[in-house]
Every structure is written in C-alpha cells, then in structure tokens.
BAPATI-69958 format. One record per residue: x, y, z of N, C-alpha, C in turn; residue in three letters; residue number from 1. Coordinates in nm, 3 decimals, m for minus. Layout:
BAPATI-69958
[[X Y Z] [X Y Z] [X Y Z] Ala NUM] ...
This chain:
BAPATI-69958
[[m1.406 m3.564 m2.031] [m1.385 m3.456 m1.937] [m1.246 m3.465 m1.873] Met 1] [[m1.194 m3.587 m1.863] [m1.061 m3.601 m1.803] [m0.953 m3.537 m1.889] Asp 2] [[m0.970 m3.543 m2.021] [m0.873 m3.479 m2.111] [m0.886 m3.327 m2.103] Ile 3] [[m1.009 m3.278 m2.091] [m1.030 m3.133 m2.075] [m0.963 m3.085 m1.948] Ala 4] [[m0.977 m3.162 m1.840] [m0.911 m3.126 m1.714] [m0.760 m3.128 m1.729] Ala 5] [[m0.709 m3.224 m1.803] [m0.565 m3.231 m1.826] [m0.517 m3.109 m1.903] Leu 6] [[m0.592 m3.070 m2.004] [m0.552 m2.953 m2.084] [m0.554 m2.826 m1.997] Ile 7] [[m0.662 m2.807 m1.921] [m0.667 m2.686 m1.838] [m0.559 m2.689 m1.731] Thr 8] [[m0.528 m2.807 m1.679] [m0.423 m2.818 m1.577] [m0.288 m2.782 m1.637] Trp 9] [[m0.259 m2.829 m1.756] [m0.130 m2.798 m1.820] [m0.121 m2.648 m1.851] Val 10] [[m0.229 m2.588 m1.900] [m0.228 m2.443 m1.927] [m0.206 m2.367 m1.796] Val 11] [[m0.274 m2.410 m1.690] [m0.256 m2.348 m1.559] [m0.111 m2.361 m1.513] Thr 12] [[m0.055 m2.478 m1.531] [0.083 m2.503 m1.490] [0.181 m2.415 m1.567] Ala 13] [[0.156 m2.396 m1.695] [0.245 m2.310 m1.774] [0.245 m2.167 m1.721] Leu 14] [[0.127 m2.115 m1.691] [0.119 m1.980 m1.634] [0.186 m1.973 m1.498] Gly 15] [[0.164 m2.075 m1.416] [0.227 m2.079 m1.284] [0.378 m2.090 m1.293] Gly 16] [[0.425 m2.171 m1.387] [0.569 m2.187 m1.404] [0.632 m2.056 m1.451] Phe 17] [[0.561 m1.983 m1.536] [0.610 m1.852 m1.580] [0.622 m1.756 m1.462] Tyr 18] [[0.519 m1.754 m1.377] [0.524 m1.664 m1.261] [0.632 m1.708 m1.162] Met 19] [[0.647 m1.837 m1.142] [0.753 m1.886 m1.053] [0.890 m1.844 m1.105] Leu 20] [[0.912 m1.861 m1.236] [1.039 m1.820 m1.295] [1.063 m1.671 m1.282] Gly 21] [[0.958 m1.592 m1.303] [0.969 m1.446 m1.287] [1.003 m1.410 m1.144] Thr 22] [[0.934 m1.474 m1.049] [0.956 m1.446 m0.907] [1.100 m1.480 m0.866] Trp 23] [[1.150 m1.594 m0.911] [1.287 m1.633 m0.879] [1.386 m1.539 m0.947] Ile 24] [[1.364 m1.512 m1.076] [1.456 m1.425 m1.152] [1.462 m1.285 m1.094] Gln 25] [[1.352 m1.234 m1.044] [1.346 m1.099 m0.990] [1.386 m1.091 m0.843] Arg 26] [[1.435 m1.203 m0.788] [1.490 m1.200 m0.653] [1.396 m1.236 m0.542] Gly 27] [[1.288 m1.305 m0.572] [1.190 m1.340 m0.470] [1.249 m1.421 m0.355] Gly 28] [[1.343 m1.509 m0.385] [1.404 m1.591 m0.279] [1.491 m1.505 m0.189] Ile 29] [[1.574 m1.422 m0.249] [1.662 m1.339 m0.167] [1.585 m1.229 m0.093] Ser 30] [[1.467 m1.195 m0.139] [1.386 m1.094 m0.073] [1.316 m1.149 0.052] Gln 31] [[1.328 m1.276 0.077] [1.265 m1.335 0.196] [1.325 m1.278 0.324] Gln 32] [[1.456 m1.260 0.326] [1.520 m1.210 0.447] [1.491 m1.063 0.473] Gln 33] [[1.478 m0.985 0.367] [1.451 m0.842 0.385] [1.302 m0.814 0.402] Ser 34] [[1.219 m0.911 0.371] [1.076 m0.891 0.382] [1.017 m0.813 0.266] Gly 35] [[1.095 m0.793 0.160] [1.046 m0.717 0.045] [0.935 m0.792 m0.027] Thr 36] [[0.957 m0.921 m0.050] [0.855 m1.002 m0.116] [0.745 m1.036 m0.016] Ser 37] [[0.623 m1.023 m0.062] [0.509 m1.057 0.024] [0.469 m1.203 0.010] Arg 38] [[0.536 m1.275 m0.078] [0.505 m1.417 m0.099] [0.609 m1.502 m0.026] Leu 39] [[0.568 m1.570 0.080] [0.664 m1.655 0.152] [0.708 m1.773 0.064] Pro 40] [[0.837 m1.800 0.064] [0.891 m1.907 m0.019] [0.824 m2.042 0.009] Ala 41] [[0.797 m2.080 0.136] [0.731 m2.209 0.158] [0.592 m2.217 0.093] Pro 42] [[0.522 m2.106 0.088] [0.390 m2.104 0.024] [0.407 m2.118 m0.127] Val 43] [[0.500 m2.044 m0.183] [0.524 m2.049 m0.328] [0.564 m2.190 m0.370] Val 44] [[0.664 m2.246 m0.303] [0.713 m2.377 m0.344] [0.618 m2.490 m0.303] Phe 45] [[0.543 m2.472 m0.195] [0.442 m2.570 m0.157] [0.331 m2.576 m0.261] Gly 46] [[0.287 m2.460 m0.307] [0.185 m2.451 m0.412] [0.235 m2.521 m0.538] His 47] [[0.357 m2.490 m0.576] [0.415 m2.549 m0.696] [0.429 m2.701 m0.683] Phe 48] [[0.483 m2.747 m0.571] [0.508 m2.891 m0.553] [0.378 m2.971 m0.551] Ala 49] [[0.280 m2.925 m0.474] [0.153 m2.998 m0.468] [0.082 m2.999 m0.603] Leu 50] [[0.087 m2.887 m0.675] [0.025 m2.882 m0.807] [0.095 m2.977 m0.904] Ala 51] [[0.227 m2.982 m0.899] [0.302 m3.070 m0.988] [0.275 m3.217 m0.956] Ala 52] [[0.271 m3.250 m0.827] [0.241 m3.388 m0.788] [0.099 m3.425 m0.832] Ile 53] [[0.006 m3.333 m0.810] [m0.131 m3.358 m0.852] [m0.143 m3.379 m1.002] Gly 54] [[m0.069 m3.302 m1.079] [m0.071 m3.317 m1.225] [m0.018 m3.454 m1.266] Leu 55] [[0.088 m3.498 m1.203] [0.143 m3.632 m1.234] [0.040 m3.739 m1.200] Val 56] [[m0.024 m3.727 m1.084] [m0.127 m3.824 m1.046] [m0.241 m3.820 m1.147] Val 57] [[m0.278 m3.700 m1.193] [m0.387 m3.688 m1.290] [m0.349 m3.755 m1.422] Trp 58] [[m0.226 m3.739 m1.465] [m0.180 m3.805 m1.588] [m0.190 m3.956 m1.573] Ile 59] [[m0.150 m4.006 m1.458] [m0.161 m4.150 m1.432] [m0.308 m4.191 m1.432] Val 60] [[m0.395 m4.107 m1.375] [m0.539 m4.136 m1.377] [m0.590 m4.146 m1.520] Tyr 61] [[m0.552 m4.051 m1.606] [m0.599 m4.051 m1.744] [m0.556 m4.180 m1.814] Val 62] [[m0.438 m4.229 m1.783] [m0.388 m4.352 m1.844] [m0.456 m4.475 m1.784] Ile 63] [[m0.464 m4.481 m1.649] [m0.512 m4.601 m1.580] [m0.662 m4.603 m1.557] Ala 64] [[m0.727 m4.487 m1.556] [m0.871 m4.476 m1.533] [m0.916 m4.542 m1.401] Asp 65] [[m0.841 m4.515 m1.295] [m0.877 m4.563 m1.160] [m0.934 m4.445 m1.083] Lys 66] [[m1.058 m4.458 m1.038] [m1.126 m4.345 m0.975] [m1.056 m4.295 m0.850] Ser 67] [[m0.986 m4.384 m0.779] [m0.913 m4.340 m0.659] [m0.808 m4.234 m0.695] Ala 68] [[m0.748 m4.246 m0.811] [m0.648 m4.148 m0.854] [m0.711 m4.012 m0.883] Leu 69] [[m0.833 m4.012 m0.935] [m0.903 m3.886 m0.959] [m0.930 m3.816 m0.826] Ala 70] [[m0.971 m3.893 m0.725] [m0.999 m3.833 m0.594] [m0.871 m3.786 m0.526] Trp 71] [[m0.762 m3.859 m0.545] [m0.634 m3.815 m0.489] [m0.592 m3.682 m0.554] Ile 72] [[m0.609 m3.673 m0.686] [m0.577 m3.548 m0.756] [m0.662 m3.434 m0.703] Ser 73] [[m0.791 m3.460 m0.686] [m0.879 m3.356 m0.633] [m0.836 m3.316 m0.492] Phe 74] [[m0.802 m3.416 m0.410] [m0.755 m3.387 m0.274] [m0.628 m3.304 m0.273] Gly 75] [[m0.540 m3.327 m0.369] [m0.418 m3.247 m0.379] [m0.448 m3.105 m0.427] Leu 76] [[m0.552 m3.091 m0.509] [m0.586 m2.958 m0.560] [m0.643 m2.867 m0.452] Leu 77] [[m0.703 m2.922 m0.349] [m0.762 m2.837 m0.245] [m0.658 m2.752 m0.173] Leu 78] [[m0.548 m2.810 m0.120] [m0.447 m2.722 m0.060] [m0.376 m2.634 m0.163] Pro 79] [[m0.367 m2.680 m0.287] [m0.309 m2.596 m0.392] [m0.394 m2.470 m0.408] Val 80] [[m0.526 m2.488 m0.409] [m0.617 m2.374 m0.423] [m0.606 m2.280 m0.304] Ala 81] [[m0.598 m2.336 m0.183] [m0.586 m2.251 m0.064] [m0.456 m2.170 m0.070] Val 82] [[m0.347 m2.235 m0.103] [m0.219 m2.163 m0.113] [m0.225 m2.059 m0.225] Leu 83] [[m0.293 m2.091 m0.334] [m0.308 m1.995 m0.443] [m0.386 m1.872 m0.399] Gly 84] [[m0.493 m1.893 m0.322] [m0.569 m1.778 m0.272] [m0.489 m1.696 m0.172] Phe 85] [[m0.406 m1.762 m0.093] [m0.319 m1.690 0.000] [m0.224 m1.600 m0.078] Val 86] [[m0.165 m1.656 m0.183] [m0.072 m1.576 m0.263] [m0.144 m1.463 m0.336] Met 87] [[m0.264 m1.490 m0.387] [m0.341 m1.385 m0.453] [m0.371 m1.271 m0.356] Leu 88] [[m0.414 m1.306 m0.236] [m0.446 m1.204 m0.135] [m0.323 m1.121 m0.099] Ala 89] [[m0.206 m1.182 m0.101] [m0.083 m1.110 m0.068] [m0.029 m1.033 m0.189] Arg 90] [[m0.066 m1.075 m0.310] [m0.021 m1.008 m0.432] [m0.103 m0.883 m0.462] Trp 91] [[m0.232 m0.884 m0.432] [m0.320 m0.771 m0.467] [m0.267 m0.638 m0.413] Ile 92] [[m0.225 m0.627 m0.284] [m0.170 m0.498 m0.239] [m0.043 m0.457 m0.313] Pro 93] [[0.037 m0.554 m0.352] [0.159 m0.524 m0.429] [0.120 m0.468 m0.565] Val 94] [[0.018 m0.527 m0.626] [m0.029 m0.478 m0.756] [m0.087 m0.338 m0.742] Tyr 95] [[m0.168 m0.316 m0.640] [m0.228 m0.183 m0.620] [m0.121 m0.078 m0.592] Arg 96] [[m0.017 m0.117 m0.519] [0.091 m0.025 m0.488] [0.168 0.013 m0.614] Asp 97] [[0.171 m0.076 m0.711] [0.242 m0.049 m0.837] [0.184 0.073 m0.906] Arg 98] [[0.052 0.087 m0.900] [m0.014 0.198 m0.967] [0.023 0.332 m0.902] Ala 99] [[0.043 0.333 m0.770] [0.072 0.459 m0.701] [0.220 0.493 m0.702] Thr 100] [[0.305 0.396 m0.725] [0.450 0.420 m0.722] [0.517 0.379 m0.852] Thr 101] [[0.447 0.393 m0.964] [0.499 0.346 m1.092] [0.631 0.412 m1.129] Gln 102] [[0.642 0.543 m1.121] [0.764 0.612 m1.164] [0.884 0.579 m1.076] Ala 103] [[0.876 0.590 m0.942] [0.992 0.555 m0.862] [1.028 0.407 m0.873] Pro 104] [[0.928 0.326 m0.896] [0.955 0.182 m0.902] [1.030 0.143 m1.028] Ala 105] [[1.018 0.222 m1.133] [1.083 0.186 m1.258] [1.233 0.176 m1.242] Ala 106] [[1.291 0.267 m1.167] [1.436 0.262 m1.145] [1.473 0.145 m1.056] Ala 107] [[1.394 0.119 m0.953] [1.425 0.010 m0.862] [1.400 m0.125 m0.927] Ala 108] [[1.307 m0.131 m1.021] [1.274 m0.259 m1.085] [1.393 m0.316 m1.160] Ala 109] [[1.473 m0.229 m1.215] [1.588 m0.277 m1.292] [1.698 m0.331 m1.202] Ser 110] [[1.689 m0.304 m1.073] [1.796 m0.351 m0.984] [1.780 m0.496 m0.946] Ser 111] [[1.669 m0.562 m0.984] [1.653 m0.705 m0.960] [1.641 m0.739 m0.814] Gly 112] [[1.719 m0.838 m0.769] [1.708 m0.891 m0.633] [1.743 m0.788 m0.528] Ala 113] [[1.828 m0.696 m0.559] [1.872 m0.601 m0.458] [1.778 m0.483 m0.442] Gly 114] [[1.681 m0.468 m0.531] [1.591 m0.353 m0.527] [1.487 m0.365 m0.418] Gly 115] [[1.413 m0.257 m0.402] [1.308 m0.254 m0.301] [1.173 m0.293 m0.360] Thr 116] [[1.169 m0.328 m0.486] [1.045 m0.368 m0.550] [1.024 m0.517 m0.529] Val 117] [[0.908 m0.555 m0.477] [0.881 m0.698 m0.460] [0.887 m0.771 m0.594] Pro 118] [[0.943 m0.888 m0.593] [0.958 m0.965 m0.717] [0.824 m0.991 m0.784] Ala 119] [[0.720 m1.012 m0.704] [0.589 m1.044 m0.760] [0.522 m0.924 m0.827] Glu 120] [[0.578 m0.806 m0.812] [0.523 m0.690 m0.881] [0.540 m0.705 m1.032] Arg 121] [[0.629 m0.789 m1.075] [0.656 m0.808 m1.216] [0.564 m0.911 m1.283] His 122] [[0.468 m0.967 m1.208] [0.373 m1.061 m1.268] [0.277 m0.984 m1.358] Phe 123] [[0.265 m1.024 m1.483] [0.165 m0.960 m1.569] [0.024 m0.994 m1.519] Pro 124] [[m0.061 m0.894 m1.513] [m0.197 m0.913 m1.462] [m0.270 m1.018 m1.545] Val 125] [[m0.251 m1.016 m1.675] [m0.319 m1.113 m1.761] [m0.280 m1.257 m1.725] Ala 126] [[m0.154 m1.278 m1.691] [m0.108 m1.412 m1.654] [m0.169 m1.453 m1.520] Val 127] [[m0.173 m1.360 m1.425] [m0.232 m1.390 m1.294] [m0.379 m1.427 m1.311] Val 128] [[m0.453 m1.347 m1.387] [m0.595 m1.374 m1.408] [m0.618 m1.504 m1.482] Leu 129] [[m0.544 m1.527 m1.588] [m0.560 m1.651 m1.665] [m0.526 m1.773 m1.579] Ala 130] [[m0.419 m1.762 m1.502] [m0.379 m1.872 m1.414] [m0.492 m1.905 m1.316] His 131] [[m0.550 m1.803 m1.257] [m0.659 m1.824 m1.163] [m0.783 m1.883 m1.228] Gly 132] [[m0.820 m1.831 m1.344] [m0.939 m1.882 m1.413] [m0.922 m2.027 m1.458] Leu 133] [[m0.805 m2.057 m1.514] [m0.780 m2.195 m1.556] [m0.770 m2.288 m1.435] Phe 134] [[m0.719 m2.237 m1.324] [m0.712 m2.319 m1.202] [m0.851 m2.354 m1.151] Ala 135] [[m0.941 m2.258 m1.152] [m1.079 m2.284 m1.109] [m1.144 m2.385 m1.204] Val 136] [[m1.125 m2.365 m1.334] [m1.180 m2.460 m1.431] [m1.124 m2.600 m1.410] Ala 137] [[m0.996 m2.608 m1.381] [m0.933 m2.738 m1.356] [m0.994 m2.805 m1.233] Thr 138] [[m1.008 m2.730 m1.126] [m1.065 m2.784 m1.002] [m1.206 m2.838 m1.028] Leu 139] [[m1.287 m2.762 m1.099] [m1.424 m2.805 m1.129] [m1.425 m2.929 m1.218] Val 140] [[m1.343 m2.930 m1.322] [m1.339 m3.044 m1.413] [m1.288 m3.170 m1.343] Leu 141] [[m1.190 m3.156 m1.256] [m1.139 m3.272 m1.182] [m1.247 m3.325 m1.088] Val 142] [[m1.317 m3.235 m1.019] [m1.424 m3.279 m0.930] [m1.535 m3.349 m1.009] Leu 143] [[m1.577 m3.292 m1.119] [m1.683 m3.354 m1.200] [m1.640 m3.492 m1.251] Leu 144] [[m1.515 m3.502 m1.292] [m1.464 m3.630 m1.339] [m1.460 m3.732 m1.225] Thr 145] [[m1.413 m3.689 m1.109] [m1.408 m3.780 m0.993] [m1.548 m3.827 m0.955] Ala 146] [[m1.646 m3.740 m0.969] [m1.785 m3.776 m0.939] [m1.848 m3.863 m1.047] Leu 147] [[m1.780 m3.878 m1.159] [m1.832 m3.960 m1.268] [m1.928 m3.886 m1.358] Gly 148] [[m1.928 m3.755 m1.351] [m2.019 m3.674 m1.433] [m1.949 m3.642 m1.565] Ile 149] [[m2.015 m3.670 m1.674] [m1.960 m3.639 m1.805] [m1.875 m3.749 m1.866] Gly 150] [[m1.866 m3.862 m1.800] [m1.788 m3.973 m1.854] [m1.639 m3.949 m1.844] Gly 151] [[m1.561 m4.053 m1.867] [m1.416 m4.038 m1.862] [m1.350 m4.089 m1.986] Ser 152] 
C-alpha cells in the first residue's frame, strides 16, 4: 500500500506542478497586487511546499519503513488538504465566471499577466478534478499505511 500511495502522490504532484506552472506563467504572482487572482500566493506556495516536503518524507518512509515517518507524512498532508480546499473554494467562482464571460475573456486571456483574467481561470477542469481525486486517494492510502492496514 505504501507504493500505491507513492504512485498516487506522484501523480497528484504532477497535476499540481502543472497548475502551479500555469498559474505562474499566466501572471498569478503579479496579479496579487491588483487582486485579479483569487489564489493568495502564500496559500499556493504553502500548499506546494508542504506537499513536496511530505512527498520527500514519504519516499524516505518507503525506503526506511519507519512508522513515525508515515505519521509525519500524514500530518503534513492535513494542512496540504486544508490549503487545497481553500484554493478549490476560491477557484470555483472563477471557473463559473468563465462560462458567463467566455467571449470577452478570450481577448483578455491572451494578455497574460497584465490582463483582467485571473491566472487560475486557465486551469483545465480535468486537471483540477484529477488532482483532487488523486489527492484524496493519497491521503486515504497514507492514513491506511500509517495505521498498518494492508501491510507495507
């Protein structure tokens, strides 16, 4: 089960890294001052940093098989999940707004950081959904492994 958790964590990380890159490329950092982006940079980078640290700890757990490392990874995943839900809650209105302003937004979308379109509007829905589903699976698998269910 520890390897399954590792696989789901890596898949989750790939989706998250894609969204982080999209957000940065589309001007998410520079949109902080104008308030265009609904995702605060500390939340975005805190989510990323804690998830990355947790993944490294999980890799060490898989190698060393020390149960304390599994619990540390699980403990790191809890604030990652909270920050992820915060970002999801802030992204949903941006996604819904995309449907009502699709035509005017097309011109502004090409303007990148200087446009009025939030950077997170460019997240593909499939990536957001897959990232969330794999994140939930990862959290459950890490917890089950830490509890000793399913062997390691």
